[in-house]
Phi, psi and omega in degrees: 000324182293329177295322179295322181288333179287334181232073181294335179298313180296314181295317180296318179298318178294315180297317179294319177298317176295323179297319177298314180299316180295321178294317178296323178293326183287337181299307179294331178294315178294323177295319177297321178294333182294335178281342179243044185296334180293325178284331179291327184292341180265357181254172179275359183260012181295140181209168175285102189298313178299321179294322179294321179293316178295319178302314180295318181293316179294317179298318179298320180293317181290320176293330175296321175297319179297316181292328175299314178296321180291318180296324179270014176055045177261136181299325183293342177299320178291321178295319179295321178298318179296310182296321179295320180295313179296317179299320180293322178291320179295314179297319179298328179295332180269334185271316188259142175288157180297126178207174184292334179296337179294333178297320178295317180296322180293319178295315178301313179297320178299321178295316179299313181295319179300310182290331175294316178292323177297320178295315179297322177294319179294319178298319181294322183276329185257330186116161186288117168039078179297334183277000184291131180296147180292144178286137177255176180295336180276339185280000000 
């Protein structure tokens, strides 16, 4: 655990990358569920399928922007990760019915926000991205 705390940039980049993968994975799942909407209406997992698909696609796009900023050691990448996470949870509260799976989403979101704040705290105390490659005349 201490290794993860020492390098919040790496952990945040991994978490955001996994979040993008999960969002992309959820799109075909929601589309498949749209064909079986009669079975969804009888379960507790029923949701607005088009809204859930759009939510996943928009979240993946915004998290892609965040990971671009993180990979390029930009401070705003952590801010975008925080805002995207909060936005996805707020949208999810309106799209998805309350279920036990939300506890996992809240913990996941908490980890992203925690490591984003740890990264911002590290940047503030050490300086912006010491490992960032120097800009060349071609860059």
